[in-house]
C-alpha positions in Angstrom: 27.5 -25.6 -11.4 26.6 -25.5 -15.6 23.5 -23.9 -15.2 22.4 -20.6 -13.4 19.0 -21.1 -11.1 16.5 -20.0 -13.8 13.2 -17.9 -12.7 11.0 -20.2 -11.5 13.7 -21.6 -8.7 13.9 -18.0 -7.0 10.2 -17.1 -6.7 9.9 -20.7 -4.7 12.8 -19.1 -2.6 10.4 -16.3 -2.1 7.2 -18.3 -1.6 9.5 -20.3 1.0 10.2 -17.4 2.7 6.7 -16.3 2.7 5.4 -19.2 3.6 8.0 -20.8 5.8 7.5 -24.6 4.6 8.1 -26.3 1.2 4.2 -27.8 1.5 3.2 -24.0 1.8 4.9 -22.6 -0.9 4.0 -25.3 -3.3 0.1 -24.7 -2.2 0.7 -20.9 -3.0 3.0 -21.7 -6.2 0.5 -24.4 -7.4 3.7 -27.0 -8.0 4.3 -30.1 -6.1 6.7 -29.7 -3.1 9.4 -32.3 -4.8 9.2 -29.3 -7.6 9.7 -26.3 -4.8 12.1 -28.5 -2.8 14.9 -29.1 -6.5 14.1 -25.5 -6.9 15.7 -24.2 -3.6 18.9 -27.4 -3.8 19.9 -25.4 -7.2 19.8 -22.0 -5.6 21.6 -23.8 -2.9 24.1 -25.1 -5.2 24.9 -22.3 -7.2 25.8 -20.2 -4.2 27.5 -23.3 -2.2 25.1 -22.9 1.6 22.1 -23.6 2.7 19.3 -21.1 2.6 17.0 -22.4 5.3 17.6 -24.6 8.2 14.5 -26.6 10.1 13.2 -25.7 13.1 9.9 -26.4 15.3 8.4 -23.4 13.2 9.0 -24.5 9.8 11.6 -23.4 7.4 14.1 -20.3 9.5 15.9 -18.3 6.6 19.7 -18.5 6.7 21.7 -14.8 6.7 22.5 -15.9 3.2 19.0 -16.3 2.8 18.0 -13.1 3.7 21.0 -10.9 1.7 19.7 -12.8 -1.2 16.1 -11.9 -0.7 16.1 -8.0 -1.7 17.5 -9.4 -5.4 15.0 -12.0 -5.9 12.7 -9.7 -5.1 13.9 -7.2 -7.8 13.7 -10.5 -10.5 10.2 -10.6 -9.5 9.1 -7.0 -10.0 11.1 -7.5 -13.1 9.3 -10.2 -14.1 6.1 -9.1 -13.4 6.5 -5.7 -14.8 7.2 -7.7 -18.1 4.2 -9.4 -18.6 2.2 -6.1 -17.9 4.1 -4.8 -20.5 3.8 -7.9 -22.7 -0.2 -7.7 -21.9 -0.4 -3.5 -22.8 0.2 -4.4 -26.5 -2.4 -3.8 -29.1 -4.2 -1.1 -30.7 -6.7 -0.4 -27.7 -5.8 0.2 -23.8 -5.6 -3.2 -22.6 -3.8 -5.1 -20.2 -2.5 -4.6 -16.0 -1.8 -1.3 -14.2 -0.4 -1.8 -11.4 -1.4 1.0 -8.5 0.7 1.0 -5.0 -1.1 4.0 -2.7 -1.6 4.0 0.8 -4.3 1.7 2.9 -6.8 4.4 2.9 -6.7 5.4 -0.6 -6.6 2.1 -1.5 -9.4 1.1 0.0 -11.6 4.0 -0.3 -10.4 6.3 -3.5 -8.9 4.4 -5.7 -12.5 2.3 -6.5 -14.5 5.5 -7.1 -11.2 6.8 -9.1 -10.9 3.5 -11.7 -14.5 2.4 -12.0 -15.1 5.0 -14.8 -12.1 4.2 -16.3 -12.6 0.0 -16.7 -15.7 1.3 -18.2 -14.2 3.5 -20.9 -11.3 1.0 -21.3 -12.6 -2.8 -20.1 -9.3 -4.0 -21.7 -7.8 -2.7 -18.5 -7.2 -4.3 -15.6 -5.5 -3.1 -12.1 -3.5 -4.5 -9.9 -3.7 -2.4 -6.5 -1.0 -2.3 -3.5 -2.7 -1.0 -0.7 0.6 0.0 1.9 2.3 2.7 3.7 5.3 1.9 2.9 6.9 3.5 0.1 7.2 1.2 -3.3 10.4 1.5 -5.5 8.9 2.5 -9.0 12.8 2.8 -10.4 13.2 -1.4 -10.5 8.9 -1.3 -11.1 7.5 -2.8 -8.0 4.6 -1.3 -9.6 4.0 0.8 -12.2 2.2 4.4 -10.7 2.6 5.5 -6.8 0.3 8.0 -5.1 2.3 9.0 -2.7 1.8 11.5 0.1 5.2 13.3 0.1 7.1 14.6 -2.4 9.3 12.3 -4.8 13.3 12.8 -4.4 14.3 10.2 -7.0 15.0 11.0 -10.4 13.8 9.4 -13.4 10.4 9.6 -12.4 7.5 11.6 -13.4 5.5 13.2 -11.2 2.1 15.5 -10.6 1.0 17.1 -7.3 -2.5 16.5 -7.3 -3.4 18.4 -4.3 -3.3 18.3 -0.3 -5.9 16.2 1.4 -6.8 17.2 4.4 -7.1 14.9 7.9 -9.7 16.3 10.7 -11.3 14.5 13.6 -14.6 12.8 13.0 -17.3 10.3 15.1 -20.7 9.5 13.3 -23.6 11.0 14.3 -24.6 7.8 16.7 -21.6 8.1 18.8 -22.1 11.8 19.5 -25.7 11.0 20.4 -24.3 8.5 23.0 -21.5 10.2 24.4 -22.0 13.5 23.9 -19.9 16.7 21.5 -16.9 17.8 23.2 -16.7 20.9 24.0 -13.0 21.6 23.6 -9.8 19.7 22.7 -9.1 19.4 26.5 -12.9 17.6 26.6 -11.6 14.6 24.2 -9.7 12.9 27.5 -13.6 11.8 28.2 -14.3 10.0 24.6 -13.0 7.0 23.3 -10.2 7.6 20.6 -8.7 5.6 17.9 -5.4 6.4 16.9 -1.8 4.9 16.2 -0.3 1.6 17.9 3.4 2.4 17.1 5.7 4.7 16.1 6.2 4.8 12.9 7.7 6.9 10.1 4.6 8.9 9.5 3.5 9.2 13.2 6.6 10.3 13.8 7.0 13.2 11.1 3.4 14.2 12.4 4.5 14.9 15.8 7.7 17.1 14.5 4.8 19.5 13.0 2.0 19.0 15.2 0.6 18.2 18.6 -1.0 14.4 18.7 -1.8 12.7 21.9 0.6 10.4 23.5 0.2 6.5 22.3 -1.8 5.6 25.8 -4.6 8.3 25.4 -5.7 5.9 22.4 -9.1 3.7 23.3 -8.1 1.9 20.3 -4.9 1.6 18.8 -3.9 0.3 15.1 -1.5 0.8 12.3 -3.9 -0.2 9.9 -6.4 2.5 8.4 -9.3 0.4 7.1 -9.2 -0.6 11.0 -9.4 2.7 12.3 -12.1 3.9 9.6 -13.9 0.8 10.8 -13.6 2.0 14.5 -15.1 5.3 13.5 -17.8 3.9 10.7 -19.1 1.6 13.6 -19.3 4.4 16.5 -16.6 3.3 18.5 -15.1 6.8 18.9 -13.4 9.7 17.6 -10.7 9.3 14.9 -9.0 11.1 12.5 -10.3 11.1 8.8 -9.6 12.5 5.3 -12.4 14.9 4.4 -13.3 13.5 1.5 -13.8 10.3 2.8 -15.7 12.1 5.9 -18.2 13.8 3.8 -18.9 10.7 1.9 -19.8 8.7 5.1 -21.9 11.2 6.8 -19.7 11.8 9.7 -19.1 14.9 12.1 -16.2 16.9 11.9 -14.7 18.3 15.5 -12.7 21.5 15.6 -11.9 22.4 12.4 -10.7 25.4 13.0 -8.2 23.5 15.7 -7.2 20.6 14.1 -6.5 19.8 10.7 -3.4 17.5 9.3 -2.7 18.8 5.4 -0.7 16.3 3.6 0.5 16.5 -0.4 -0.5 13.9 -2.6 1.6 13.2 -5.8 0.5 11.1 -8.6 4.1 9.2 -9.7 5.4 6.8 -12.2 8.8 6.2 -14.2 9.2 8.4 -17.2 9.9 5.2 -19.3 6.3 4.6 -19.3 4.7 7.9 -20.6 5.1 5.6 -23.5 2.7 3.1 -22.4 -1.1 3.7 -23.2 -2.2 2.1 -20.2 -0.3 3.5 -17.7 -0.6 7.1 -19.4 -3.9 7.2 -19.2 -4.5 5.7 -15.7 -2.1 8.1 -14.5 -4.1 11.5 -16.2 -7.7 9.3 -14.6 -5.7 9.2 -11.0 -4.4 12.6 -11.3 -7.5 14.6 -12.2 -9.5 11.8 -10.1 -7.6 12.7 -7.0 -7.8 16.5 -7.6 -11.6 16.1 -8.0 -11.9 14.2 -4.7 -9.2 16.8 -2.7 -12.0 19.6 -4.3 -15.2 18.1 -3.0 
């Protein structure tokens, strides 16, 4: 083939992977279905094989498509980083900064830190990726990460903000209805909120702490905002960051017997030290998280 597929073709490819159909990908990208179809055909012609096969559930990715996916995602990350870098040029701090953080930090902590930063520098905007997975900063999938583990990759600038403490909490309303457990053993008679699947984080915690088995939880979820919502609704007793619970006015149970401490780091690629928007955001996150941890 004389001409290699361009970025638009790979963007359509990723959209079809996500949506499972040409029509869904077209709606997502704001393109016509024939345009998306031509993009897929261009990649297939370049690679010499089909990327998708039709099934009753839509378009199914072939092994070739699955092998291509991480490379297309890397192209996507680089293209998005290029746009963010271009938008940040100028004398005044402006442009988009992409931040990745855990679901709980993204939903319950970052907005309180970023609001005053945006008020001081209204030209800044923020893209938040809420994920409990570690996002690769080396390929610029994000500009800055808030991580609960010490970074080990080279070429990263990392500052430890402190350690976030997690305790067991319930609302005053729940405890008024169900009573205060006198000991950890008494939790068996209460509605507990906990994990659903054995994630890497859960396995790591079980290596250090004596966590209840999955079957002990009345409500099971791996989504942090869902778990916090259940505690907030007075459903039962669940783990929560001390800072969030303090703001909500929840009651902590057994602080001397149950406490998890998670190292908290703010991380970015060293190449971004010269970026004014990234540097301002990085410093604001370090300061804001330290203040949040200190209470």
